[in-house]
TORNU-172244 format. One record per residue: residue number from 0; residue in one letter; x, y, z of N, C-alpha, C, CB in turn. Coordinates in pm, whole numbers, padded with zeros to 5 digits. Atoms other than C-alpha are relative to their C-alpha. Glycine has a CB too. Example, Ala and Ser with C-alpha at 12.3 -4.5 7.8 and 13.67 -1.06 7.14 Angstrom:
BEGIN
SITE resi resn    n_x    n_y    n_z   ca_x   ca_y   ca_z    c_x    c_y    c_z   cb_x   cb_y   cb_z
SITE    0    a  00089 -00119  00000  01230 -00450  00780  00090  00120  00000 -00099  00003  00125
SITE    1    s -00082 -00119 -00006  01367 -00106  00714 -00077  00109  00073  00041  00046 -00142
***
This chain:
BEGIN
SITE resi resn    n_x    n_y    n_z   ca_x   ca_y   ca_z    c_x    c_y    c_z   cb_x   cb_y   cb_z
SITE    0    p -00063 -00106 -00017  11506 -04684  17260  00066  00045  00153 -00089  00086 -00048
SITE    1    y -00072 -00001 -00141  11696 -04575  17576 -00163  00130  00119  00234  00115 -00040
SITE    2    d  00116 -00102 -00085  11478 -04373  17850  00102  00045  00077 -00144 -00069  00098
SITE    3    d -00119  00002 -00073  11740 -04130  17914 -00062  00067  00192  00130  00123 -00109
SITE    4    n  00029 -00086 -00126  11515 -03965  18232 -00098 -00059  00092 -00054  00135 -00038
SITE    5    g  00052  00071 -00051  11297 -04247  18288 -00182  00007  00034  00084 -00001  00088
SITE    6    h  00185 -00012 -00023  10928 -04059  18309 -00047 -00063 -00108 -00080  00162  00000
SITE    7    g  00160  00098  00166  10771 -04269  17950  00021 -00116  00090  00060 -00056 -00262
SITE    8    t  00015  00131 -00068  10911 -04573  18141 -00133 -00020  00148  00168 -00023  00059
SITE    9    h  00056 -00033 -00084  10749 -04459  18452 -00182 -00030 -00051  00062  00142  00031
SITE   10    v  00149 -00012 -00012  10400 -04394  18329 -00057 -00141 -00108 -00057  00181 -00062
SITE   11    a  00089  00148  00008  10372 -04706  18091  00010 -00080  00096  00031 -00091 -00107
SITE   12    g -00023  00052 -00110  10445 -04895  18375 -00141  00014  00074  00121  00064  00064
SITE   13    c  00117  00014 -00088  10162 -04740  18559 -00132 -00017 -00055 -00008  00106  00079
SITE   14    a  00133  00078  00100  09937 -04810  18263  00008 -00110 -00053 -00041  00060 -00116
SITE   15    a  00059  00148  00071  09990 -05130  18133  00082 -00138  00073  00043 -00001 -00199
SITE   16    g -00050  00068 -00104  10218 -05278  18414 -00092 -00102 -00021  00008  00067  00137
SITE   17    d  00076  00161 -00044  10075 -05652  18471 -00027 -00026  00166  00121 -00144 -00052
SITE   18    g -00022  00045 -00177  10166 -05662  18844  00049 -00134  00068 -00135  00006  00069
SITE   19    t -00030  00105 -00033  10354 -05947  18780  00145 -00009  00159  00036 -00054 -00155
SITE   20    i -00069  00004 -00138  10627 -05878  19080 -00076  00061  00101  00131  00066  00000
SITE   21    d  00096 -00041 -00160  10327 -05737  19309 -00118  00052 -00062  00073  00140  00126
SITE   22    a  00150  00016  00031  09971 -05743  19210 -00030  00165  00018 -00098 -00120  00121
SITE   23    r -00018 -00132 -00043  09949 -05404  19382 -00015  00092 -00073  00098  00021  00044
SITE   24    y -00114 -00079  00088  10135 -05207  19129 -00013 -00066 -00178  00188 -00044  00084
SITE   25    a  00030 -00002  00132  09936 -05352  18833 -00070  00109 -00108 -00061 -00092  00001
SITE   26    g  00055 -00130  00060  09805 -05064  18551 -00163 -00026 -00002  00067  00031 -00164
SITE   27    a  00115 -00018  00033  09509 -05000  18444 -00042 -00052 -00134 -00019  00121  00014
SITE   28    a  00003  00071  00163  09516 -05154  18071  00180 -00092 -00003 -00013  00178 -00167
SITE   29    q -00094  00100 -00027  09758 -05487  18190 -00003 -00094 -00129 -00034 -00076  00139
SITE   30    k -00044  00076  00108  09703 -05621  17850  00062  00075 -00133 -00116 -00078 -00036
SITE   31    a -00035 -00076  00132  09813 -05356  17610  00180  00004 -00054 -00056  00169  00034
SITE   32    n -00235  00049  00054  10190 -05373  17432 -00056  00209 -00013  00096 -00175 -00294
SITE   33    i -00034 -00131  00018  10341 -05022  17460  00107 -00009 -00144  00073  00062  00151
SITE   34    l -00112 -00009  00167  10527 -04901  17082  00050  00140  00089 -00104  00036 -00231
SITE   35    s -00055 -00120 -00035  10813 -04649  17190  00062  00107 -00084  00078 -00029  00075
SITE   36    m -00074 -00148  00084  10940 -04299  17008  00052  00010  00070 -00051  00133 -00045
SITE   37    k -00116 -00062 -00062  11222 -04192  17136  00033  00165 -00094  00141 -00128 -00012
SITE   38    v  00027 -00108  00077  11178 -03767  17051  00061  00115  00067 -00142  00016 -00025
SITE   39    l -00071 -00105 -00068  11372 -03582  17299  00163 -00088  00037 -00106  00058  00156
SITE   40    s -00140  00032 -00067  11745 -03573  17392  00033 -00062  00165  00067  00136 -00005
SITE   41    g  00015  00036 -00235  11890 -03712  17719  00022  00084  00027  00100 -00097  00120
SITE   42    s  00007 -00123 -00083  11895 -03340  17811 -00142  00043  00007  00089  00116 -00057
SITE   43    g  00092 -00035  00009  11548 -03324  17729 -00017  00062 -00076 -00030  00025  00067
SITE   44    s  00059 -00127  00197  11516 -03098  17370 -00024 -00091 -00017  00095  00100 -00151
SITE   45    g  00070  00085  00146  11393 -03186  17084 -00072  00139 -00075 -00156 -00156  00049
SITE   46    a  00039 -00031  00134  11229 -03043  16755 -00157 -00037  00051  00082 -00097 -00139
SITE   47    t  00184  00037 -00072  10812 -03006  16804  00008 -00082 -00138 -00174  00168  00026
SITE   48    s  00075  00112  00099  10845 -03129  16439  00062 -00156  00017  00024  00049 -00173
SITE   49    g -00015  00111 -00036  11014 -03440  16575 -00121 -00052  00068  00108 -00005  00067
SITE   50    i  00131  00042 -00070  10701 -03475  16792 -00106 -00006 -00087 -00041  00090  00107
SITE   51    v  00091 -00016  00082  10472 -03384  16507  00028 -00158 -00099  00018  00159 -00074
SITE   52    k  00001  00057  00126  10617 -03630  16296  00033 -00190  00078  00146  00093 -00127
SITE   53    a  00016  00158 -00065  10648 -03958  16586 -00218 -00021  00007  00106  00003  00233
SITE   54    i  00149  00026  00003  10242 -03858  16612 -00049 -00020 -00142 -00080  00118  00065
SITE   55    q  00041  00018  00107  10203 -03863  16246  00022 -00161 -00048  00062  00102 -00075
SITE   56    t -00070  00148  00063  10412 -04252  16208 -00120 -00087  00079  00205 -00047  00059
SITE   57    a  00102  00122 -00036  10171 -04385  16470 -00114  00051 -00043 -00016 -00048  00155
SITE   58    v  00126  00009  00057  09851 -04252  16311  00082 -00065 -00115 -00100  00141 -00021
SITE   59    q -00039  00087  00088  10006 -04415  16023 -00049 -00129 -00027  00102 -00012  00018
SITE   60    m -00031  00111 -00056  10088 -04720  16166 -00150 -00040  00092  00145  00023  00086
SITE   61    k  00136 -00095 -00055  09725 -04679  16351 -00063 -00173  00052 -00126  00127 -00169
SITE   62    e  00047  00030  00073  09529 -04959  16162  00099 -00141  00031 -00015  00093 -00115
SITE   63    d -00082  00048 -00048  09838 -05194  16189  00095 -00054  00084  00003  00015 -00020
SITE   64    l -00063  00072 -00165  09970 -05231  16562 -00187  00020  00060  00182  00149  00133
SITE   65    n  00106 -00014 -00130  09563 -05145  16681  00069  00121  00127 -00018 -00189  00085
SITE   66    i -00014 -00140 -00140  09685 -04786  16844 -00121  00077  00002  00135  00137 -00027
SITE   67    k  00163 -00049 -00025  09398 -04670  17028  00087  00138  00099 -00148 -00153  00116
SITE   68    v -00103 -00140 -00082  09601 -04407  17249  00117  00006 -00005  00003  00016  00141
SITE   69    i -00133  00022 -00018  09921 -04228  17274 -00029  00115  00108  00118  00012 -00134
SITE   70    n -00015 -00042 -00102  10053 -04069  17554  00160  00039 -00048 -00042 -00095  00119
SITE   71    m -00109 -00029  00028  10306 -03855  17515  00077  00101  00177 -00028  00088 -00162
SITE   72    s -00067  00017 -00121  10591 -03841  17826  00116  00102  00017  00049 -00141  00009
SITE   73    l -00122 -00103  00056  10788 -03489  17751  00041  00060  00091 -00026  00105 -00100
SITE   74    g -00070 -00083 -00113  10892 -03320  18077 -00088 -00028  00116  00011  00168 -00029
***
């Protein structure tokens, strides 16, 4: 998914960046895998039902994908 405003990408980099470009900017979870689910439009709007559906999907997939953390960079 495309990150229209960059906040989710920024947060993912802070959390899971591996420091390849500069070790000073390595994240706390450098070996983490990122699963992205877009729930808001390019203007930052969306329905609560879309957010709930994304959470439900992550919970359903948690065993298969070893999902342990959900971050919602919504605004």
